[in-house]
N, C-alpha and C positions, 0 to 999 in steps of 0.2 A: 502493499501499498505506500504512495505517494506520499509525501505533507505537504503541502505547500507557506513555502518560507513567512515569513513574516516580511511585512513591507512589502511583497509582492502584489503591485497595482492590476496585470491583466495575465488572465489565465485563459489559454486560447486553447481548444482541441480540434487537429487538424484529423485523427483517426476516423475512419469509418465508425471506431466501436459506436454501436447504437443506430447503422443506418440501418433502414425496414430492411429486409425483415425481423434480423435480430436488433430489436428496440428494450429485449429487455438484457442487451449486453450493457456494462455499467465498466465508465474507466475506474483504475484500479487508483481513487485518490480517495484524500480521509476529508472526507466533507467537512467534519469538522475543523478544521486549516482552512474554511473556507471564511471568508472574516466581510463583512456592510463595505466593507471599502473598496472593493472589487471589482474589478468590472471580466463575465465568464463568459466567453465568447463559444459557441459551437459549432461548426464550421455545414453540420449535416442537417440538409434543410427537409428532412425525410425520417424520422416523425420532426415537427419544430421544436417540440418540447420533449429533447433528447432529459435521459436521468438526468445529466450534468447540469442540463437547465434546471431542471424541477428543483432539482438542491440545493444552485447555487439562488434559486431563488427566494426557496426555505431557508437561506442564512443572510436574506437582505439583498445580495450582490446588485447590483447593475448586468443587465446579462443582453446581450445579443447572440440574434442564433441563424441556424441557416440558412431558413428559408429568410425570414431580410435580407442577408446574403446574395441569395439567387436573386431575389427580385430587383436590386439595386442593378449587379452588375447587368442582368438582362437589358434595363431603364438606360443605362452608360451605352452597353452594344446597338440599341437600337437606336439612340440618339444621333452616335457616330457612324451609321450605315444608312439611317435613314432621313434625318433632323425631325422626327419629331417627339413630341418627349411624351412619355407615359406616366399616367395615374399609380405610382406602387399601391395605393389601396384594393385596386382593383384588379392588377397585375398578382398581390396576394393570397386574395380572396381566390382567386380564379385556380390558383394552386393549391391551395389548403382543401376545397373542393374533391382535387381530384389523388391529396395525399393521400396519407392513410388517417380516420379517423382516430381524434384523441379520446381511449373509452377503453376503458379493460379490457373489452374483445382484440383491441390493436393485437397482443401477442398473439393469437391465430391467423398464420399470415394466409389461411381461407381465403377469412373476412373482410372483403378490402373492398 
């Protein structure tokens, strides 16, 4: 189990741990070492609320989920290639509607 060092400001999970369909996987982090002064980021877009994000919210951290990162990367790409400015809330809603629902049944990969 990894402990986050005192004085850490930013924790970024750039692994695939917790990515659908293995949504019950957990980063080997001692969550008691997460503090409200930290920003915790998880690059996984599906599910948007990974176990790390859930743990960080419970500890009072500021969180950035992978779905938000995906939406903003898409906005930048569309703006670059077409000149259009897209509304992030519409993009996020569209992706949320196709990604794994946030419910206890998400652990069953046959229910999508």
